[in-house]
C-alpha positions as CSV (number, residue, x, y, z in Angstrom):
1,M,110.4,128.9,90.1
2,P,108.1,132.0,90.3
3,G,104.7,131.5,88.9
4,A,104.8,127.7,89.2
5,T,101.5,126.0,88.9
6,L,99.9,124.3,91.9
7,D,100.4,120.9,90.2
8,S,104.1,121.4,89.8
9,Q,104.4,122.6,93.4
10,N,102.5,119.5,94.6
11,A,104.8,117.3,92.5
12,I,107.8,118.9,94.1
13,F,106.4,118.6,97.6
14,T,105.5,115.0,97.0
15,R,109.0,114.3,95.7
16,Y,110.6,115.8,98.8
17,R,108.2,114.8,101.6
18,G,109.9,111.5,102.3
19,Y,113.3,113.2,102.4
20,L,112.0,115.9,104.8
21,K,110.4,113.2,107.1
22,L,113.7,111.2,107.2
23,A,115.8,114.4,107.8
24,A,113.4,115.4,110.7
25,A,113.5,111.9,112.2
26,I,117.3,112.0,112.0
27,G,117.5,115.5,113.3
28,I,115.5,115.0,116.4
29,D,117.0,113.0,119.2
30,P,114.7,110.1,119.8
31,R,114.4,111.0,123.5
32,L,112.7,114.2,122.4
33,R,110.2,112.7,120.0
34,D,107.4,112.6,122.6
35,K,107.9,116.3,123.1
36,F,107.4,117.3,119.5
37,D,106.6,115.3,116.4
38,A,108.7,115.2,113.2
39,S,105.6,115.0,111.1
40,D,104.3,118.3,112.5
41,I,107.7,119.9,111.7
42,V,107.5,118.6,108.1
43,Q,103.9,119.9,107.8
44,E,104.9,123.3,109.1
45,T,107.8,123.4,106.6
46,L,105.6,122.5,103.7
47,F,103.0,125.0,104.7
48,E,105.7,127.7,104.8
49,A,107.0,126.5,101.4
50,V,103.6,127.0,99.8
51,R,103.2,130.4,101.5
52,D,106.6,131.7,100.4
53,W,107.1,129.8,97.1
54,D,107.0,132.8,94.7
55,R,109.6,134.7,96.8
56,H,112.1,132.1,97.8
57,A,111.8,128.7,96.1
58,G,114.8,129.1,93.7
59,S,115.0,128.0,90.1
60,S,116.6,124.6,90.2
61,E,116.0,121.3,92.0
62,E,119.2,121.9,94.0
63,E,118.1,125.4,95.1
64,R,114.6,124.2,96.1
65,L,116.0,121.3,98.1
66,A,118.5,123.5,99.9
67,W,115.7,126.0,100.6
68,L,113.4,123.3,102.0
69,R,116.4,121.8,104.0
70,R,117.1,125.3,105.6
71,M,113.4,125.8,106.4
72,L,113.2,122.3,108.0
73,A,116.3,122.9,110.1
74,N,115.0,126.3,111.3
75,N,111.6,124.7,112.2
76,L,113.5,121.9,114.1
77,L,115.5,124.5,116.0
78,D,112.3,126.5,116.8
79,G,110.7,123.3,118.1
80,V,113.8,122.6,120.3
81,R,113.7,126.2,121.6
82,R,110.0,125.9,122.5
83,F,110.7,122.6,124.3
84,R,113.7,124.1,126.1
85,A,111.5,127.1,127.2
86,E,108.7,124.8,128.4
87,K,110.7,122.1,130.3
88,R,110.3,122.3,134.1
89,D,111.5,119.0,135.5
90,I,114.9,119.9,137.0
91,G,115.7,116.3,137.8
92,R,115.6,115.4,134.1
93,E,117.1,118.6,132.9
94,R,120.7,117.3,132.2
95,S,119.7,114.3,130.1
96,L,117.1,116.4,128.2
97,E,119.7,119.2,127.6
98,E,122.0,116.5,126.2
99,S,119.2,115.4,123.9
100,V,118.6,119.0,122.8
101,Q,122.3,119.5,122.1
102,A,122.4,116.2,120.1
103,T,119.4,117.5,118.1
104,I,121.1,120.8,117.4
105,G,124.2,119.0,116.3
106,R,122.3,116.9,113.8
107,I,120.5,120.0,112.5
108,G,124.0,121.5,111.9
109,D,125.0,118.3,110.0
110,L,121.8,118.7,107.9
111,L,122.8,122.2,106.8
112,A,126.5,121.3,106.3
113,A,125.5,119.1,103.4
114,Q,125.7,122.3,101.2
115,S,129.5,122.5,101.0
116,S,130.5,120.8,97.8
117,T,130.4,121.3,94.0
118,P,127.0,121.8,92.4
119,S,127.3,118.5,90.4
120,C,128.3,116.5,93.6
121,R,125.4,118.1,95.5
122,A,123.0,117.3,92.8
123,M,124.1,113.6,92.7
124,R,124.1,113.4,96.5
125,D,120.6,115.0,96.7
126,E,119.2,112.6,94.1
127,R,120.7,109.6,96.1
128,D,119.4,111.0,99.4
129,L,115.9,111.3,97.9
130,R,116.0,107.7,96.8
131,I,117.3,106.5,100.2
132,A,114.6,108.6,102.0
133,D,111.8,107.1,99.9
134,A,113.1,103.6,100.5
135,V,113.4,104.2,104.3
136,A,109.9,105.7,104.4
137,A,108.5,102.6,102.7
138,L,109.8,100.3,105.5
139,P,107.4,99.1,108.2
140,D,107.3,101.4,111.2
141,E,109.4,99.4,113.6
142,Q,112.1,98.5,110.9
143,R,112.3,102.2,109.9
144,E,112.7,103.3,113.6
145,A,115.3,100.6,114.3
146,V,117.4,101.6,111.2
147,I,117.2,105.3,112.0
148,L,118.2,104.7,115.6
149,Q,121.1,102.5,114.6
150,R,122.4,104.2,111.5
151,W,121.8,107.9,112.3
152,H,121.7,108.0,116.0
153,G,124.3,105.4,116.8
154,W,122.2,103.4,119.3
155,S,123.2,99.9,120.4
156,L,120.9,97.0,119.8
157,A,120.1,96.9,123.5
158,E,119.1,100.6,123.4
159,I,117.0,100.1,120.3
160,G,115.3,97.0,121.8
161,A,114.5,98.8,125.0
162,H,113.1,101.8,123.1
163,L,110.9,99.6,121.0
164,G,109.9,97.3,123.9
165,K,111.8,94.3,122.4
166,S,114.9,92.3,123.0
167,A,118.2,93.2,121.5
168,E,117.9,90.1,119.3
169,A,114.5,91.2,118.0
170,A,116.0,94.7,117.3
171,A,118.8,93.0,115.3
172,G,116.2,91.1,113.3
173,L,114.3,94.3,112.5
174,I,117.5,95.9,111.3
175,F,118.5,92.9,109.3
176,R,115.2,92.8,107.5
177,A,115.2,96.5,106.9
178,Q,118.7,96.5,105.5
179,R,117.8,93.6,103.2
180,T,114.8,95.5,101.9
181,L,116.7,98.7,101.5
182,H,119.5,97.0,99.5
183,R,116.9,95.3,97.2
184,T,114.9,98.5,96.8
185,L,117.9,100.7,96.1
186,A,119.4,98.2,93.7
187,E,116.1,98.2,91.7
188,L,116.2,102.1,91.6
189,A,119.8,102.4,90.6
190,P,120.2,104.1,87.2
């Protein structure tokens, strides 16, 4: 949308910010999160979007979201590459390399979401935006527990250990998060 006003750009970025944050949290293997921050990657993506808006933003919601998704994936890959170049601890290299590969695989999944009909993509994108906003509204620990379980496939014991809680406490966090998400998404359903 060349020539878009600053207000319309801000509205679009506000609409997609939650989605981008969730996509970054899903894309980064949790064991790498202390190496680079998903929020920084999202900020970098939005900065680039403002800078390049008139040249690349596209003319439809679908094109803009695909453009932002590609930029986010590229920035995640750049972060992984920087981390890979900086790591020096040979003893941890194998597990970190597995985390890097898991992150790269998730970024590929993020980009693969482009292969369907335009109407299916539009419906999926709208649903994904609603889910991302609902997940973003969860309390921090509930959000982290749901992301680790749903999108990273971690067990309750792994989630509990990561959060400094028991497996039972992790299960409680996930239960409350799912209950809130179901309620929120039911209220948002068209």
